C-alpha positions as CSV (number, residue, x, y, z in Angstrom):
1,X,-44.5,95.5,67.4
2,X,-42.7,96.4,64.2
3,X,-45.9,96.0,62.2
4,X,-47.5,98.5,64.7
5,X,-44.7,100.9,64.1
6,X,-44.9,100.6,60.4
7,X,-48.7,101.3,60.4
8,X,-48.3,104.2,62.7
9,X,-45.6,105.7,60.5
10,X,-47.8,105.1,57.4
11,X,-50.8,106.9,59.0
12,X,-48.4,109.8,60.0
13,X,-47.2,110.0,56.4
14,X,-50.7,109.8,55.1
15,X,-51.9,112.6,57.3
16,X,-49.0,114.8,56.2
17,X,-50.1,114.4,52.7
18,X,-53.7,115.1,53.3
19,X,-53.1,118.2,55.3
20,X,-50.3,120.0,53.3
21,X,-51.0,122.0,50.2
22,X,-49.3,119.6,47.7
23,X,-51.6,118.3,45.0
24,X,-51.1,116.0,42.1
25,X,-53.0,116.5,38.9
26,X,-53.2,113.9,36.4
27,X,-54.6,113.3,33.0
28,X,-55.0,110.0,31.4
29,X,-56.4,109.5,27.8
30,X,-57.2,106.2,26.2
31,X,-58.3,105.7,22.7
32,X,-60.4,102.6,21.8
33,X,-61.6,101.2,18.5
34,X,-65.4,101.5,18.4
35,X,-67.4,98.4,19.8
36,X,-70.7,99.0,17.9
37,X,-72.0,101.9,20.2
38,X,-71.6,99.9,23.4
39,X,-68.8,101.8,25.0
40,X,-70.8,105.1,24.6
41,X,-73.8,103.5,26.3
42,X,-71.7,102.2,29.1
43,X,-70.0,105.5,29.9
44,X,-73.4,107.3,29.8
45,X,-74.9,104.9,32.1
46,X,-72.0,105.3,34.6
47,X,-72.1,109.1,34.5
48,X,-75.8,109.1,35.0
49,X,-75.9,107.1,38.0
50,X,-72.7,108.5,39.7
51,X,-73.2,110.8,42.7
52,X,-70.6,113.4,41.9
53,X,-71.5,115.5,44.8
54,X,-69.8,113.3,47.3
55,X,-66.2,112.0,47.5
56,X,-67.6,108.4,47.8
57,X,-69.5,109.0,44.5
58,X,-66.5,110.3,42.7
59,X,-64.3,107.4,43.9
60,X,-67.0,104.9,42.7
61,X,-67.1,106.7,39.4
62,X,-63.5,106.6,39.0
63,X,-63.2,102.8,39.9
64,X,-66.0,102.1,37.4
65,X,-64.3,103.9,34.6
66,X,-61.0,102.1,35.2
67,X,-62.9,98.8,35.3
68,X,-64.5,99.4,32.0
69,X,-61.2,100.6,30.3
70,X,-59.5,97.3,31.6
71,X,-62.4,95.1,30.4
72,X,-61.8,96.6,26.9
73,X,-58.0,96.5,26.8
74,X,-58.0,94.4,23.5
75,X,-59.5,97.6,21.8
76,X,-57.0,100.1,23.1
77,X,-54.9,101.9,20.2
78,X,-53.4,105.1,21.6
79,X,-52.7,106.6,25.2
80,X,-51.6,109.9,26.7
81,X,-50.5,110.3,30.3
82,X,-49.1,113.0,32.3
83,X,-49.1,113.5,36.2
84,X,-47.6,116.4,37.8
85,X,-47.4,117.9,41.3
86,X,-48.1,121.6,42.3
87,X,-47.4,123.4,45.4
88,X,-51.0,124.8,46.1
89,X,-54.5,123.7,45.9
90,X,-55.2,127.0,43.9
91,X,-52.7,126.1,41.3
92,X,-54.0,122.6,41.1
93,X,-57.6,123.8,40.5
94,X,-56.3,126.1,37.7
95,X,-54.5,123.3,36.1
96,X,-57.4,120.8,36.5
97,X,-59.7,123.4,34.9
98,X,-57.3,124.0,32.2
99,X,-57.1,120.4,31.1
100,X,-61.0,120.0,31.3
101,X,-61.5,123.0,29.1
102,X,-58.9,121.9,26.6
103,X,-60.6,118.5,26.3
104,X,-64.1,119.8,26.0
105,X,-62.9,122.3,23.2
106,X,-62.4,119.1,21.2
107,X,-65.9,117.9,21.4
108,X,-68.2,118.1,18.4
109,X,-71.0,118.1,21.0
110,X,-71.3,117.5,24.7
111,X,-74.7,115.9,25.4
112,X,-74.3,114.8,28.9
113,X,-72.6,116.1,32.0
114,X,-72.7,115.2,35.8
115,X,-71.0,117.8,37.9
116,X,-71.4,118.3,41.6
117,X,-74.5,116.1,41.5
118,X,-76.1,118.0,38.6
119,X,-76.9,116.1,35.5
120,X,-77.5,118.0,32.3
121,X,-78.6,116.2,29.1
122,X,-78.8,117.8,25.6
123,X,-80.4,116.4,22.5
124,X,-77.7,115.2,20.0
125,X,-77.8,116.5,16.4
126,X,-78.1,113.2,14.6
127,X,-76.0,113.0,11.5
128,X,-77.6,112.7,8.1
129,X,-76.1,109.5,7.5
130,X,-75.6,107.9,11.0
131,X,-72.3,105.7,11.1
132,X,-70.7,103.8,13.9
133,X,-67.7,105.9,15.4
134,X,-64.3,104.5,14.5
135,X,-62.8,105.4,17.7
136,X,-63.8,106.8,21.3
137,X,-61.5,108.9,23.4
138,X,-61.8,108.5,27.1
139,X,-60.2,111.0,29.4
140,X,-59.7,110.8,33.1
141,X,-58.7,113.9,35.1
142,X,-57.8,113.6,38.6
143,X,-56.6,115.7,41.4
144,X,-55.2,113.8,44.5
145,X,-53.6,114.7,47.8
146,X,-50.5,112.6,46.7
147,X,-47.2,114.3,47.0
148,X,-45.7,112.4,44.1
149,X,-47.0,111.9,40.5
150,X,-49.2,108.9,40.1
151,X,-47.5,107.6,37.0
152,X,-44.9,108.5,34.3
153,X,-45.4,108.4,30.5
154,X,-47.0,105.3,29.1
155,X,-46.1,103.5,25.9
156,X,-47.3,100.0,26.3
157,X,-50.4,97.9,27.1
158,X,-48.8,96.3,30.2
159,X,-48.0,99.9,31.7
160,X,-51.5,101.0,30.9
161,X,-53.0,98.2,32.7
162,X,-50.8,98.7,35.7
163,X,-51.7,102.3,35.9
164,X,-55.4,101.9,35.6
165,X,-55.2,98.9,38.3
166,X,-53.5,101.4,40.5
167,X,-55.9,104.1,39.9
168,X,-58.9,101.9,40.9
169,X,-57.1,101.2,44.2
170,X,-56.3,104.9,45.0
171,X,-57.1,105.8,48.6
172,X,-60.6,107.3,48.4
173,X,-59.8,110.0,50.9
174,X,-56.9,111.2,48.7
175,X,-59.2,111.9,45.9
176,X,-60.0,115.6,45.7
177,X,-61.5,115.8,42.1
178,X,-62.3,113.5,39.3
179,X,-63.8,114.1,35.9
180,X,-64.8,111.6,33.3
181,X,-64.9,112.9,29.6
182,X,-65.5,110.7,26.6
183,X,-66.0,111.6,22.9
184,X,-68.1,111.0,21.0
185,X,-70.8,110.9,23.7
186,X,-73.7,110.1,21.2
187,X,-73.5,106.6,19.5
188,X,-74.6,108.0,16.1
189,X,-71.8,110.5,16.2
190,X,-68.4,109.5,14.6
191,X,-64.7,110.0,15.6
192,X,-62.2,109.1,12.6
193,X,-58.6,108.6,12.3
194,X,-58.5,112.0,10.7
195,X,-60.1,113.5,13.8
196,X,-57.6,111.8,16.0
197,X,-54.7,113.2,13.9
198,X,-56.3,116.7,14.1
199,X,-57.3,116.9,17.7
200,X,-55.2,114.3,19.5
201,X,-51.9,114.5,17.7
202,X,-50.2,114.1,21.1
203,X,-51.3,110.7,21.8
204,X,-49.0,107.8,21.0
205,X,-49.8,104.3,19.7
206,X,-49.8,101.7,22.4
207,X,-47.0,99.0,21.7
């Protein structure tokens, strides 16, 4: 009986979170050392096959992204994490779009997008002297029906592992919006340490 009561209470709490206007908007950025163009190829493949027009497709994209990051934990160098709760869906949408525009403004080029099931690919401008990128920055933007932030600030590898594992297990029906951004997208493009200092000064080294 106790188990049934606990289950009923949890369902009631979940229902309240899903039906109220409180939304949590989260941004998680991870910087990785380059892995000979493989990471760009992986994220492109994930984005291309994702069905971003359905909640199930967005949830699958989120899980795959978290898993790829976890599989490449040895290459993490920096992180930035923020998760905040707002009182209305309109405010959440404004904040989500603000984060998205801020990150896209840092891109030298955006050659692949998949939004609401619409895929757009643009040819990349190939540098005159192609080089492997020194770093890749991966950004996860989430809007969830949670009434509390998903995580606090992250400064260590162990904390980032825990957060990514938790994100991959987030309740699918709580996921209202998800966007995967990464730069550089083209394997021939480069992101140097100087670029990181100029465009991503807020990121902190992972201890």
